[in-house]
C-alpha atoms as an extended CHARMM CRD file, in Angstrom:
* protein
*
        91  EXT
         1         1  MET       CA             94.4300000000      -90.2080000000     -130.9690000000  PROA      1               0.0000000000
         2         2  GLU       CA             90.7740000000      -89.1260000000     -130.8590000000  PROA      2               0.0000000000
         3         3  ILE       CA             88.3680000000      -91.4320000000     -129.0260000000  PROA      3               0.0000000000
         4         4  GLU       CA             84.8280000000      -91.5360000000     -130.3620000000  PROA      4               0.0000000000
         5         5  PHE       CA             81.7610000000      -92.9690000000     -128.6780000000  PROA      5               0.0000000000
         6         6  ASN       CA             78.7970000000      -94.4500000000     -130.5010000000  PROA      6               0.0000000000
         7         7  SER       CA             76.3000000000      -93.9440000000     -127.6830000000  PROA      7               0.0000000000
         8         8  LEU       CA             75.7470000000      -92.1530000000     -124.3980000000  PROA      8               0.0000000000
         9         9  GLU       CA             75.8660000000      -95.5360000000     -122.6790000000  PROA      9               0.0000000000
        10        10  GLU       CA             79.3570000000      -96.1380000000     -124.0630000000  PROA      10              0.0000000000
        11        11  LEU       CA             80.4960000000      -92.7180000000     -122.8290000000  PROA      11              0.0000000000
        12        12  TYR       CA             78.8580000000      -93.2980000000     -119.4320000000  PROA      12              0.0000000000
        13        13  ASN       CA             80.6820000000      -96.6160000000     -119.0470000000  PROA      13              0.0000000000
        14        14  ARG       CA             83.9870000000      -94.9850000000     -119.9600000000  PROA      14              0.0000000000
        15        15  LEU       CA             83.4270000000      -92.2130000000     -117.3810000000  PROA      15              0.0000000000
        16        16  LYS       CA             82.0930000000      -94.5540000000     -114.6940000000  PROA      16              0.0000000000
        17        17  PRO       CA             85.3790000000      -94.8380000000     -112.7290000000  PROA      17              0.0000000000
        18        18  ALA       CA             85.5270000000      -91.0300000000     -112.4310000000  PROA      18              0.0000000000
        19        19  LEU       CA             81.8240000000      -90.8960000000     -111.5070000000  PROA      19              0.0000000000
        20        20  ILE       CA             82.3760000000      -93.5100000000     -108.7740000000  PROA      20              0.0000000000
        21        21  THR       CA             85.3450000000      -91.5230000000     -107.4590000000  PROA      21              0.0000000000
        22        22  LYS       CA             83.2840000000      -88.3110000000     -107.3710000000  PROA      22              0.0000000000
        23        23  LYS       CA             80.4160000000      -90.0900000000     -105.6080000000  PROA      23              0.0000000000
        24        24  GLY       CA             82.8200000000      -91.3610000000     -102.9250000000  PROA      24              0.0000000000
        25        25  GLU       CA             84.2350000000      -87.8670000000     -102.4730000000  PROA      25              0.0000000000
        26        26  MET       CA             80.7340000000      -86.4260000000     -102.1280000000  PROA      26              0.0000000000
        27        27  HSD       CA             79.7240000000      -89.1060000000      -99.6170000000  PROA      27              0.0000000000
        28        28  ARG       CA             82.7710000000      -88.2420000000      -97.4960000000  PROA      28              0.0000000000
        29        29  SER       CA             81.6790000000      -84.5800000000      -97.6740000000  PROA      29              0.0000000000
        30        30  GLY       CA             78.2300000000      -85.4300000000      -96.3080000000  PROA      30              0.0000000000
        31        31  TYR       CA             76.2360000000      -85.8120000000      -99.5430000000  PROA      31              0.0000000000
        32        32  LYS       CA             75.4060000000      -89.4560000000      -98.8340000000  PROA      32              0.0000000000
        33        33  TYR       CA             72.2470000000      -89.4340000000     -100.9790000000  PROA      33              0.0000000000
        34        34  ILE       CA             74.0470000000      -88.5000000000     -104.2160000000  PROA      34              0.0000000000
        35        35  GLU       CA             74.3830000000      -91.3690000000     -106.6900000000  PROA      35              0.0000000000
        36        36  ILE       CA             76.5760000000      -91.6240000000     -109.7840000000  PROA      36              0.0000000000
        37        37  GLU       CA             73.4960000000      -91.1860000000     -111.9700000000  PROA      37              0.0000000000
        38        38  ASP       CA             72.8390000000      -87.8070000000     -110.2910000000  PROA      38              0.0000000000
        39        39  ILE       CA             76.3570000000      -86.6280000000     -111.1420000000  PROA      39              0.0000000000
        40        40  TRP       CA             76.0720000000      -87.9700000000     -114.6960000000  PROA      40              0.0000000000
        41        41  ASN       CA             72.6550000000      -86.3600000000     -115.2450000000  PROA      41              0.0000000000
        42        42  TYR       CA             73.8250000000      -82.9800000000     -113.9260000000  PROA      42              0.0000000000
        43        43  LEU       CA             76.8190000000      -82.9590000000     -116.2520000000  PROA      43              0.0000000000
        44        44  LYS       CA             74.8570000000      -84.2430000000     -119.2400000000  PROA      44              0.0000000000
        45        45  GLU       CA             71.8300000000      -81.9640000000     -118.7800000000  PROA      45              0.0000000000
        46        46  ILE       CA             73.5100000000      -78.8040000000     -117.4890000000  PROA      46              0.0000000000
        47        47  LYS       CA             77.3020000000      -78.6350000000     -117.8600000000  PROA      47              0.0000000000
        48        48  TRP       CA             77.6710000000      -80.3470000000     -121.2420000000  PROA      48              0.0000000000
        49        49  LYS       CA             74.3170000000      -79.4460000000     -122.7840000000  PROA      49              0.0000000000
        50        50  LYS       CA             75.7510000000      -76.9190000000     -125.2510000000  PROA      50              0.0000000000
        51        51  ALA       CA             79.3250000000      -78.1950000000     -125.3190000000  PROA      51              0.0000000000
        52        52  LYS       CA             80.8610000000      -79.3790000000     -128.5670000000  PROA      52              0.0000000000
        53        53  ASP       CA             83.8430000000      -81.6260000000     -129.2400000000  PROA      53              0.0000000000
        54        54  LEU       CA             84.7480000000      -82.2980000000     -125.6070000000  PROA      54              0.0000000000
        55        55  SER       CA             87.7070000000      -84.5870000000     -125.1540000000  PROA      55              0.0000000000
        56        56  LEU       CA             87.6290000000      -87.4920000000     -122.7350000000  PROA      56              0.0000000000
        57        57  TYR       CA             90.1450000000      -85.8210000000     -120.4260000000  PROA      57              0.0000000000
        58        58  GLU       CA             87.9930000000      -82.6540000000     -120.2930000000  PROA      58              0.0000000000
        59        59  MET       CA             84.9490000000      -84.7110000000     -119.3150000000  PROA      59              0.0000000000
        60        60  VAL       CA             86.8960000000      -86.6340000000     -116.6620000000  PROA      60              0.0000000000
        61        61  SER       CA             88.1600000000      -83.3100000000     -115.3170000000  PROA      61              0.0000000000
        62        62  ASP       CA             84.5900000000      -81.9800000000     -115.2280000000  PROA      62              0.0000000000
        63        63  VAL       CA             83.4260000000      -85.0530000000     -113.3150000000  PROA      63              0.0000000000
        64        64  LEU       CA             86.1790000000      -84.8190000000     -110.7280000000  PROA      64              0.0000000000
        65        65  ASN       CA             86.0950000000      -81.0320000000     -110.3230000000  PROA      65              0.0000000000
        66        66  VAL       CA             82.3950000000      -80.1390000000     -110.4930000000  PROA      66              0.0000000000
        67        67  ASP       CA             81.2480000000      -78.2570000000     -107.3950000000  PROA      67              0.0000000000
        68        68  ASP       CA             79.3710000000      -80.5860000000     -105.0310000000  PROA      68              0.0000000000
        69        69  LEU       CA             76.8740000000      -77.8430000000     -104.2420000000  PROA      69              0.0000000000
        70        70  LEU       CA             75.8980000000      -77.5090000000     -107.9190000000  PROA      70              0.0000000000
        71        71  ILE       CA             75.0320000000      -81.2040000000     -108.0890000000  PROA      71              0.0000000000
        72        72  ASP       CA             73.1400000000      -80.9850000000     -104.7930000000  PROA      72              0.0000000000
        73        73  ASP       CA             71.1380000000      -77.9480000000     -105.9810000000  PROA      73              0.0000000000
        74        74  TYR       CA             70.4000000000      -79.6660000000     -109.3010000000  PROA      74              0.0000000000
        75        75  LEU       CA             69.1280000000      -82.8030000000     -107.5710000000  PROA      75              0.0000000000
        76        76  LYS       CA             66.9900000000      -80.8410000000     -105.1130000000  PROA      76              0.0000000000
        77        77  SER       CA             65.4330000000      -78.7820000000     -107.9140000000  PROA      77              0.0000000000
        78        78  LYS       CA             64.6090000000      -81.9910000000     -109.8320000000  PROA      78              0.0000000000
        79        79  LEU       CA             62.9680000000      -83.4520000000     -106.7170000000  PROA      79              0.0000000000
        80        80  ASN       CA             60.9570000000      -80.2730000000     -106.1480000000  PROA      80              0.0000000000
        81        81  LEU       CA             59.7430000000      -80.3800000000     -109.7590000000  PROA      81              0.0000000000
        82        82  ARG       CA             58.5980000000      -83.9740000000     -109.3260000000  PROA      82              0.0000000000
        83        83  LYS       CA             56.7700000000      -83.1110000000     -106.1080000000  PROA      83              0.0000000000
        84        84  ARG       CA             54.9660000000      -80.2390000000     -107.8480000000  PROA      84              0.0000000000
        85        85  GLU       CA             54.0150000000      -82.4630000000     -110.7910000000  PROA      85              0.0000000000
        86        86  ILE       CA             52.5960000000      -85.0950000000     -108.4340000000  PROA      86              0.0000000000
        87        87  TYR       CA             50.7490000000      -82.4530000000     -106.3900000000  PROA      87              0.0000000000
        88        88  PHE       CA             49.0700000000      -80.8900000000     -109.4200000000  PROA      88              0.0000000000
        89        89  LYS       CA             48.1590000000      -84.2730000000     -110.9190000000  PROA      89              0.0000000000
        90        90  GLU       CA             46.2740000000      -85.1760000000     -107.7360000000  PROA      90              0.0000000000
        91        91  GLU       CA             44.0930000000      -82.0420000000     -107.8450000000  PROA      91              0.0000000000
């Protein structure tokens, strides 16, 4: 049986238990500043950007098995971009 989602919000809500689990795992590993939205955004913007026809189990597997360091690097690069944007706006 193929599950289809009508919106990203619907998909997010379906993956939320896995995202919460991954967040807890990352917090235990010392990444206490990572939130479920950070994990979701990394997967959505980087890992799944060009993916087609992913199944729910593949996405859950991606959530649970993504390298913590990749999410950390992604978040830090996003923060650095924001800092640069703010800096150049003030000049």
